[in-house]
N, C-alpha and C positions, 0 to 999 in steps of 0.2 A: 496291607499297607507297607510303606517303606520304613516306618518308624522314625522318620526325620522330616523336618521342615525344609530341608535343602532341596532346591529344584532338581538338581542332578540326581538325587536319590529317588525322586518321584517319577522321573522319566520312564515311561513304559511300564509302570507298576502293574503287577498282576492283581486284579480284583474280580470277584464274582460278577456275572452279567448284571444282576439286579442292582448291586452296589455301584457299578459303573453308570447305569442309567440314572440313579439318584444323584451321583456326583455331578453329572452333566446338567440335570434339571436344576439343582440348587445353584450351580455355577451360572447357568443361564439367567435365573431369577436375580441373583445377587449382582453379577456384572451387568446384566441387562438393565437393572434399575439405575446403576451408575451411568451407563451409556445413554439411557433415555429411550429404550425401545418401547413401542406400543404394546400393552397399555400401561407401562410403568414409567411413562414419560412426563406426567403432569407437573412434576417439580421444575422442569426446565423453563417453561414459559413464565413461571413466577420468580425463579432465581435470577435469570438474566436481566430483567428490567430493574431489579432491586440492586444489582451489583454495579460498581463503576465499570465503564466500558472497557478499560484495560483489563480488569478482572474477568469480564465476560469473554474477552478475546482469549485469555489464558484458560478459562474453564472449557470453552468450546474447542479451542485448538489443541490443548494438551491434556487437561484433567480427565475429560470423559474418554479420551483415547486410551488411558491406562486400563479401562475395562475391556477394550478391544484386545489389547495385548494379553491380558490374563485369560480371556475367553479362548484365544488362539492357543495360548500356552497349555491350558487345561485340555482342550479338545484334541490337539495334535501331538503335544509332547507327553502329557500324562496319560491320556486315554487312547491315543493313537487313532482317533477318528474311525473307530472300527464298526460303527453301527449306522446304517443308512438312514434310519428314521430320525436320528439326531439332526442330520443335515436337512431333511425335508421339513421337520418342525421349525428349525431356524429359518429356512427359506420362506416359509409362510409368514412367520413373524416379521422377518426383515422386509418382505415385500409390502406387508401392511403398514409397517413403520414408514417406509419411503413414501408410499402413496398418501397415507393419511397425514403425514407430516407436512407435505407440500400443499395438500388441500386446505388444511387449517391455516397455513401460512398465508394463503391467498386471501383469507378473510380478515387478516390482522392489519390494523392501521398504526399500531405501536411498533416503531421500527425495531426495537430490541426483542419484542415478543415474536415478530415476524422472523427475525434471524434465529431465534430460539427454536421455532418450529422447523426451520430449515436444518438445524442440527439434528433433529429427530429424523428428518428425511435422509440426510447424508449418512447418519449412522446406519439407517436401513440399507442404503446402497453398499456401504462397506460390508455389512453382514450378509448381503446377497452373495458377494464374492466368497466370503468365508464359508457360507452354507454350501455353495456349489463345490468348493474345494473339499468339504467334508464328505459330500455325496460321492465325488469321484474317488476319494481316498478309500472309502468303505467298499467301493465296487472294484478296487484293484487297478485304478488308473492314476498312479502317482504323478505322471507328467502333467495330466490335465488338472490335478489338484494343485500342483505348483503354479500353474497358470492362473487359477482362481485366486490363490493366496497373493500372488504378485499384484493382481488387479485390486484386491482389497487393501493391501498395504500401500499401494500407490495412491489410492483414493484417500486413505487415512492421512498421508502426508499432504496431499493437495487440499483436503478439507481444512487441515490445520492452518495452511497458508492463506487460502482465500477467505475463510471464515474469520480468521484474525484480522485480515484486511478490512472486511466488511464491518466488523464490530468497532474497529478503530475509526472507520469512516462514520459509523453511526455516532460514535462519541464526539467526533468533530461537528456533526450536525447539531447534536444536543448542546455542545459548548457554544455554538454561534446563535442558535435559535431558541434555546432554553425550552425545548419541547421534544418529546419523543413521538408525537402524533404527526404523521406525514401529511395529514389533511391541513395542517397549519404551516406547512413549508411552501415550496414552490419558488421558481425563479432563482434558485441558488447557484445555477451553473455560471451565471455572470458574476456573482458575488464571491463564490468559492470555487474558482475554476480548477485548482489543483485537487481539492477534495473530490470534486465531481469526476475528474479524470481517474483518480485512483479507485473511487467507488464504482465507476463504470467498468474498470478492469476486473474488480472483484465480482461484479454482477455477471459479466460475460463468462468469467471462469466458472462460477457456480452453476451457470446455465448450460455448461458443457458445450460451448461453442469453440471451434478451432480459431486460431492456433493456441489456445490457452490450456492450462494444465487440466482443468476439469474434463475437457473433451477426451484427453488421452485415457484417463483412468476409467471413465464411464464407458468408453469404447472398448477397453480391455475387458470390462465386466460383461458387456454385451457379447464379446467374442468368447469368453468363458462359458456363457450360457449357450451359445450356438454350438460349442464343442460337445454338447450333450448328445448330438447325433451319433457320437461314437459309442454310446452305451446301449445295451440291449434291452433294458427294462423300460417298456413303453410308458408305464405310469410315471416313473421318475422322470423320463424324458419330457412328458407333457407338463409335469410340475415345473421343471426348470424353464421350459420355453414360455409357460404362462407367466412366470416371474419376469421373463424378458419383456413381455407385453406390459406388465405393470411398471417396469423400469422405463420403458419408452414413454408411457403416459406421464410418469413422474418427471421425466426430463422436460417434456413439453410444458407441463404446468409450472415447473420451476422457472423456465424462460418467461412465461407469462407473468409470473409473480414479480420478477425483477424488472420487467418492463414497467409494471406498476410502481415498484419501490423507487426506481431511478426516475421515471418520468414524472410522477406526482411530486417527488421531493425536489428535483433540480430544474425541471422545465417549466414553461409557461410563466405566469405572474405570481408574485408573492401573495400568500393567503392570510398573512398576519403581520402585525407590526414588527415582531421579532424577525420574521423572514425578510421583511422590507429593509431592515437595518443590519442584517447579518454581514459579517466580515470573514475573510479567510483566516483560518487558524494559524498559530505560530509555526515557524519552520520546524521546531522540535517535534511537533505532532505530525507534520507532513513527512518527515524523514523516515519514520518507521513504515508508513504506508507506501512510500516509494520503494523501499527495499522489498517489501512483500509483493508489490506489483511486478517488479523485475523477476522475482522467483516464479510468479504465476506464468510469465511468458517463457522463462527458461525451462521449466518443467513441461511446458507444452510443446516447445520447439525441439528440445533435445532430450526426449524421454529415454532413448536407448541407453544412455550412460547411467541414468538412475535405475533403470530396470536391471542392469547388471549387478548393481549393489543389492537390490532386493532379491535377486535370484540367489546370491550367496547367503542371504538370511533364510530364505525359504527352503533351500536344498536340504539342510540337516533335518528339517521337520518332516519332509516327505520322502527323503532318501534318494532323490534324483535331481538333476539339473534340467531346466527347460530352455535355457538361453539359446542353445543351438537351433531350436525349433522356431524361434521368432524371426520375423522378417523386418528389414529396415525400411521398407517402403509401405505404400498404402494398399498393396494388393492383398486380398483375402483368399486368394486361390490356393495358398500354401497349406491350408487346413489347420494352421496354428493360430495366426493372428497378426495384426499390424500394430506397431507401437510407435511409429514416428509420424509426426505431422510436418516434417521438414519440407516435403514437396508441396503440400497444401499451403504452407506458409509462403513459400516462394511464389506459388501461383497467385495467392492473395496480394502479395507485395507487387506483383507485376500488373494485375488486372484492376485492382482498386483505383490506382491513379488514372488509368485509362478511362474507367467508368466515370470518375469524377470530372475529368476534363471534358468528356463527351456530354455529360449532364450540364455542366456550366455553359458549354458552347450552345447546346440546344436551348437552354433557358434564356441566353442572351438573344437568340434569334426570334423567339416567340414573344418577347416583350412582356413577360409576366409582371403583373403589379401586385403588391401586397397590401391588404386592407386589414382593419381590425376585425376580430371575430364578431359575427352577427350575434347580437344580444337578445334575440327574440322580441324585438320591439321595445326593450327597456332603454332608458335614456343613456346609460353608461355601462361599459363592460369592465368589470373588475375581476380580481382573483376569485370572488365568490361565484362568478358565472362559469368558472372552468369545470372541466371534467374532473370528478373527484375519485378518490380511491374507492369509495363506496360504490359509485357508478361503474367503475372498472370491474369490480368484483361481482356485480350483480349477475351477469350471464353464468358464471360458475356457480353462484348461489342457487340459481334456477336449475341448472343441469344436474347438480348433485344435491338437490333439495332433500332427498330421502336420508342423506347422511348428515347434512347440516341442520335440518329441521329448523329453519329460520323463523324468527318472530319479529314483526315490525310494527311500528306505530307512526302514523302521520298526523300532524296537527297543522291546520291552516287557519290563518287570520286574514280576513279580507278588508280592504280599505274602502268601505262604503259600497262597493260594487262587486258582484261575483266574478267580474272579469279582471279585477286588479287585486293581487295578493300582497298584503302588507307584510306578513310573516309566514314562513313555511319551515317546519321542522320535521326531520325524518330520523327515527331511531330504529336500528336493526341490530339484532343479536342472534347468535346461533346457539343451539342447545349444547351444553357441555356434557356429551353423552357419557364419557368415562367417569367423570366426577359424579354425575347424577345416578347412574345405574351400577357403578362398581364401587367407587370410594365412599360415597355417602351412606349406602347400606352398611358397609364395613365400619365406618365411623360411628354409625348409630348403635351397632352391636357393642363396640368397644365402650361407648359412653354408658350404655345400659348396664354392662357388666361392672363398670367403674362405680356406678351408683349403688349397685348391690354390695360391692366390696367396701364401699365407703363407711359402712356401719362399724368396721373394725378400726377405722381411723377417727377416733373421738377427740384427739387433742390432749388426752390425759396421759401425763408422763408415767403415772403409777400403772396404768393399764398396759402401756408399752413395755414397762419393766416386767410385768406379769407374762407378757408374750415371750420375752427373752428367757425368763425362768422356765416356762413350760417347754420351750424349744430345747433348752439345755438339758432338762430332765429326760426328755424323750431321746435325745442324742446319746446320753449316758447309758440309758437302758438298752438302746439298740447296740451300742458298742460292747456293753457288758455281756449281752446275750450271744456275742460272737457273730452278729449280723454283718 
């Protein structure tokens, strides 16, 4: 060891291989718990709904990122990322975190729990970049490692911005509707247009769609994974490319989840009295969301300038710079990667108005008429007849049934005839796999041991003084014998 708690003294410290492995494992468990990786993530969905929305934004945007910083510091600065299996193990955990995080987010109707699970997902995406960098570094490819770390750090910054924006947006919704349940919202885009705009920007950013910041960092992560074709170990290459497939599925599911989150919350008709009478939040609440929205666009349109800064941070960790290998356009033929959405943004800026003009012109010629939604023969169409978050999630609940293990109950009351339903209730829940099969058994063991040890805690002061005396006598005997 270095004999000091100073980070500079710990840099590149010489340790036996077994001790290095143990340091990495314990660091992964400790910092992974703080970051919220699977299966150490279960505190996040409980903490975020309980905290005020501004605190949730701080927790997700800043606090859990300190674990990412320390994991990178330990792995690259202290241990020099010298063992390939560290990166492979982290890659598996990170891919599982990203995929399972977004899958559980899809099932949530509590806006803050939904965003909490997306923190698990995005921590997984960040750690995929870190894991790929560790693998490249251990195999002697420092430039590729630098690319992976830049992708991870860029997504760390991006997640801090768009997730803070989304939590602040969730706070605005809760402030106006007095509920966290998106099933009780709806129609808010007309009542809270600025909040809707800012929440939409955050939703598009976290869904990794251009020209917003989430697209750039996830694209860089994909590029880092594709660069695994430069390594000779086929098993490692397959592992990295498989994580790329998991990341692709994660990105698609994230987009689907935020179609649900935005659509059910802001579109269609209000589903509750609170949503019906909701009003836009004060300007002081909109100001912060506006700044974060601008940053989401800036980091998406002008990534090259931010990547230069990250390259200066990463270079000392891997011993080389990669900035000269990056291209400023969207071509991927260079063998390194693309980091700018400038040209794509310009194309969108040109073609979207043209498409809108053509669509409006075509609509005017066809004479389209708008009617109320068909209510299946019911006399009136209200917010209760709309597509719900539960209905939106059902296809995913069916496709991934082996993971969700859903349980549902349906209760129907008829109004005198089997053809007319007076009341219909549907309850659905998914099995909490990690709590049931991992944490509950551990909790049971701890409680059982506590009950056994409880016999020494009688509440008698005299007995506690006897314990102290016995401990003191044993200590004196031990010291006196030269132990």
